[in-house]
C-alpha positions, 0 to 999 in steps of 0.5 A, spaced: 557 542 458 555 543 451 548 543 452 548 549 456 545 555 453 551 560 451 552 566 457 547 571 457 542 567 453 536 565 457 534 558 458 527 556 458 527 549 460 528 549 467 522 554 468 518 550 463 519 544 467 518 547 474 511 550 471 509 543 468 511 540 475 507 545 479 501 544 474 501 536 475 502 537 483 495 542 483 491 537 478 494 531 483 492 535 489 485 537 487 481 531 489 484 531 496 482 539 496 475 537 494 474 531 499 477 536 505 472 541 503 466 536 503 468 533 509 467 540 513 460 542 509 453 540 510 450 535 505 445 541 503 451 546 501 454 541 497 448 539 493 447 546 492 453 546 488 457 550 494 463 545 494 470 549 492 468 555 496 471 556 503 466 554 508 463 560 512 464 556 518 467 549 519 461 543 520 464 538 524 458 534 524 460 529 518 466 527 523 462 526 529 457 521 525 463 517 522 466 516 529 460 515 532 457 510 527 458 502 529 458 500 522 464 504 521 468 501 527 466 494 524 469 497 517 475 499 520 476 492 524 475 488 518 480 492 514 485 491 520 484 484 520 485 483 513 491 488 512 496 486 518 496 478 517 496 479 509 502 484 510 506 480 515 505 473 511 507 476 504 513 480 507 515 473 511 514 469 505 518 474 501 524 474 506 524 467 506 524 466 498 529 472 497 534 469 502 534 463 498 534 466 491 540 470 493 544 466 498 542 459 497 541 458 489 540 451 486 539 448 479 533 452 476 532 457 481 533 463 476 527 460 472 523 459 478 525 466 481 522 469 474 516 465 474 515 468 481 516 475 479 512 474 473 506 475 477 507 482 478 505 483 471 498 480 469 492 484 471 488 481 477 482 481 473 485 475 469 484 471 475 478 474 478 473 469 476 477 463 477 479 465 484 471 467 485 469 460 483 475 456 487 473 460 494 466 459 492 467 452 492 471 452 498 465 456 502 469 462 503 465 467 500 463 472 504 469 471 509 475 475 510 479 469 508 479 470 501 481 477 501 487 475 506 489 469 502 489 473 495 493 479 498 498 475 501 499 471 494 499 477 490 504 481 495 509 475 494 512 477 488 514 484 489 517 482 496 521 476 494 524 481 488 526 487 493 528 482 499 532 478 494 536 484 491 537 487 498 540 480 500 544 480 494 548 486 497 549 483 504 557 481 503 557 473 503 563 474 508 558 475 514 554 469 512 560 465 512 563 467 518 557 466 522 557 459 519 564 458 521 562 460 528 556 454 528 550 458 526 545 455 522 542 458 516 536 460 520 540 463 525 544 467 519 537 469 516 534 471 523 540 474 527 545 477 521 541 478 515 534 480 517 537 486 522 541 489 516 535 489 512 530 493 516 530 499 511 528 494 506 523 491 510 520 498 512 519 499 505 515 493 504 511 494 510 509 501 508 507 499 501 504 493 502 500 496 508 498 502 504 496 497 498 492 492 502 488 498 506 486 502 500 484 496 496 477 496 493 477 490 488 478 484 492 473 486 498 468 488 493 468 481 490 469 476 496 464 480 501 457 480 500 454 482 507 455 489 510 459 486 517 464 483 512 466 490 508 472 493 509 473 501 510 474 502 502 467 499 501 464 502 507 465 509 504 461 507 498 456 504 502 455 510 506 448 514 504 444 519 506 436 518 507 435 521 500 441 522 497 449 520 497 452 523 504 458 527 500 460 530 507 460 524 511 463 520 505 469 525 505 470 525 512 470 518 512 475 518 507 480 523 511 479 518 517 481 512 513 487 515 510 490 516 517 493 509 518 497 509 512 499 516 513 501 514 520 505 508 518 509 512 513 511 517 518 513 511 523 517 508 517 519 514 514 527 514 516 527 507 514 523 508 508 527 513 505 534 509 507 531 503 503 529 506 497 536 509 496 540 502 498 540 495 495 532 494 496 530 497 490 537 495 486 537 490 480 
């Protein structure tokens, strides 16, 4: 208690920290506010510099154009076809690897685990050219397969790390009791351990879905035709007849953010529980 200010003396640090956090929150929210305002204004109003003022009337034509655009429907479908398989594959492989490293260690398993986790620490730009050449040689460029494969592989380190740390908190007595009852390792994993791991799985599902859905780099590199683009590339491709359609892009940005928001709300209870349990413990 020695660091507390003497009685009767004002301590400025709590107020200072509060002000700093409020300023950071405002700076963080400004782009979102700008997108929201642009989505309910005409392109003419935005071009005239009238962006940050509140509109006299809401213009919903941008949302109507987005929702009625067949290209946007295709962008959403492509994003779903990439996000769902890549999320499922990375979490499944991460759960299997995490269980082995946590409950079935073998000689050299710690070194192998460090090698896998090391994949989290190098920038994706380092492997961009080799991957492009490899997929180009396989004839997969301008398809969704390279995006799915890359996201599945890049998601494996974080999934394996979190699931291994969570499985390590599950008492070994549960596994030993199940084995004594005649259960196989697969049955122990699927019927005993995984049901206890819903918080960790919810964390991974939320994070992986969000990262993959919002990814811009890999679809930009591996897809070329418009009918293979994902939603983030589609936002950039939406243009007006003579200028950038700022209002339409703002509307599509808000619509594109809804799936990730819904996923977080759906997993919110498990997500918060997982972030405060063994899912993120070292």
